[in-house]
Structure formats: structure tokens, C-alpha cells
N, C-alpha and C positions, 0 to 999 in steps of 0.2 A: 304368271306372275316369274319364271326364271326370264323371261323376255323385256322384264324390265332391266335387269342385270346385263343384257347385251346391251340398252342402250346408255345405262349410265357407266361401264367401262368404256363404252365408244367415247361418250360427251368428255370424259374425262382423259384418254389418250390422246382424242384431237388437240385439247388445248393443251397436254403437255409436249405434243409434239409439234403442233404447227404453229403456235403461237410465237414463237423466236421468229420462224422468218417470214409470217404476217405481220409481225414489228419492223422486222429491219426492209421487209422488200413495201411493205403499202406506204409507211412514216419516214424510213431512213433513217432510220436510229441506229444507235451503234449495238451489237452486241451484245454488250455488258451489257448494257442499261434494258435488253430486252430480256436477260436471262434473270437478270433482277426483278423486274415486273413479275416474270413468270413464277420465281419464287416467291414469290406477294401473293401469286394464289393457294400455295401451298399451306402459308400462314393464315388465311381465309378458311382454306378446309381445317386444319388443327384449331384455330381456337372455336371454331363455330363445333367440331367434335366434344371438344371440353365443355362447352356449354349445353348440349345436347344429352350427355353424361349427367350433368349438373343442373344447371339453371331449369333447362325446357326440361329433364327429365320428366316431369308430369303434365307437360303441356299436352292435348288436346293433337292426336296423330294428324288432323286436317289442317292444323294452325300451323302445325310444323313443315308440312307440304308448301303450305301455304307461301310463308315465308322463304322458303328454298327456290320454289319457282319463281317467286319474285326476285328474290336476288339474282339467278340465273340469268332472269329477262335484261333486268335494269344491268347487271355485269356486263353481256353482249351489247346492250347500248354504249356502255362506255369504253369498252372497246374499239366500239366503229367508230367515236367522236373526233379522233383525230392525232395528230403526234405528240399531243400534251399527254407528258410520263404521267403526272396527279391525274389525270383522267383513266389513262389505259391501267394504271397502276389499282386503284379504287376498281375499275370493271374487272380486272382478275381477282382481285380480294373476294367479289361478292359471287363470282362464279366457281372460286373455291370453297367459299360459304355455301354457298348453294347446292354444290354436289357433295358435299359431308353427310347428309342424312339419308342419300342414297344405301348404301351395300348397311351401315347399321341396323336399319329399321327394316328394310327388308328383310336380311338375314335372320333377323326376330321373328317376322313373320313365318318365313320358311321352317325356320326351326320348332316355333313351336305347334305348325300347321303339319309337319311329318318331325314327328317326336321318334319314333319309331325307328325312323331311316333317316335320320338329321344328316350323317355324312353321308349316303349317298346323295340326299338332296343338296347338301351346298355345294358338293362334287360337282353336280348337274348344272347349277348357278352358277358355279367358276367357269367351269367349261364353256357354258353358253356368255358368259361374261367378256372372257379373252378371245372367243370367235367374234363378237361382235365388238372388240378393240380391234383387230385384225383387221376384221373386215370393211368397218367402216373410215379407219386408217386408209387402208390401202383406195377404197372408193375416193377419199379427200384427197389424196397424190395423184391420183387421175382426173379430179376435178380442178386439182392447183393446175397441173401441167396444160389441161387444155383450155381454163378458162378463168385461171388465176387465181392468187392465193386470198385475194379479197373475197372469196364465198367460203371460207372458214365461219364468217358473223353466220352466211345463209346455212347454213351447214349445222351452226349451233340453234339457229331458232329452229331447225326442223327436226333436230332432236330434241328440245327442250318441248315442243307440240307431243311426240309420239310420249316421251316421260309423262306427261302430265295426262294423255289420253289412258295411257296404262295404268298409271296411278289410280285415274278414277275408276277404270274399269276393276282393277284388283280391291280398293276398298268396296265397292259396292257390291263384288263376289263373298270378300268375306264377313261386309254386314250381314249379308242373305245367307250364309252358312252360319252365322254366329259364330266365328272366331274373333276372341279378342282381338284390338290390332290397338289399342292404349298400353 
């Protein structure tokens, strides 16, 4: 379960750290516009977290995950579609929205599953998350240097696939052990 945090934090990190370079290098847009577009991903995350805490509060977890992963998928597609500000801005909004559920939901599961050791479990989760952020960001730098920044999208899709697989395995295990995930 904790390794979901590894990839969640890494995904957030590569989007925050590499998107401006991706946009200015691949699409030759002004840095100002790249930074505005990056801020739009934060807006997507904030809006989705507000929705998760209000309107989506009683929604089935499987539906929230489906919405999140679908938003990430289409966000990556739009980010890769070209130099139109509106397209990559919508893509980044969707990526932010898609990443919004990861930490709150998984931390809720960790807190419920390890009630007596929640502080230790959270510390371990954040240690793994920060490790993933550093390792994948370093790997992205190596990939960008050796193969080009255009592979930000490739790394994003790999991250997405791994997160879907981990989420599926976590939910399956939790359902077997009868831990409430709703």
C-alpha cells in the first residue's frame, strides 16, 4: 500500500518540476505561459479535493478511482497534443484533478488499517512518497538529458499504469481482509 505513495508523489513531482521545461522546449511557448499552465494543474487539484470532501464524499471508492485515472489519462493525452495553450491547460487541469484523490484516500486507508500505529504508518508513507519523488525526478532528468524531454508523457503513462495496478491490488487485498474502504 505504501508504494502507491511512491508513485503518487513521483507523478506530482514530475508534473510540477518538468512540465514548464516540456512546454517551453517541445512547444516553444513563453515560460510565462508554461508557468500559468502549471498553476492550472494546482487549480484542478484544489477543485477536485474540495469536491472529494463535499459532493463526492459518499461516492463509491471504485468510481472515484475511475474518475481520477480517467482524468489523468486524458490529461496526459491533451498535454501531448500540441502548442495550443487551451489544450495543454485543460490537460494540466485534468492531471491535477486526477492526482487529487491519491493522498487523501490512501492516507485514510492507512489511518484506518493501522489505527494504533498511525503516526508510524504515516511517517513511513511520507518517507516512501518523498523517496519516489526524488528517485523518479532524478530518473526523469536522466531520461530528458539522454532521450529528450518529450518522454515526460511516456513517464507519465508508465506512472499511471503502475498506479492503476497498485490501486487494483490494494483494493482487492482490502476487500479480502474486510477493511472498509468507503
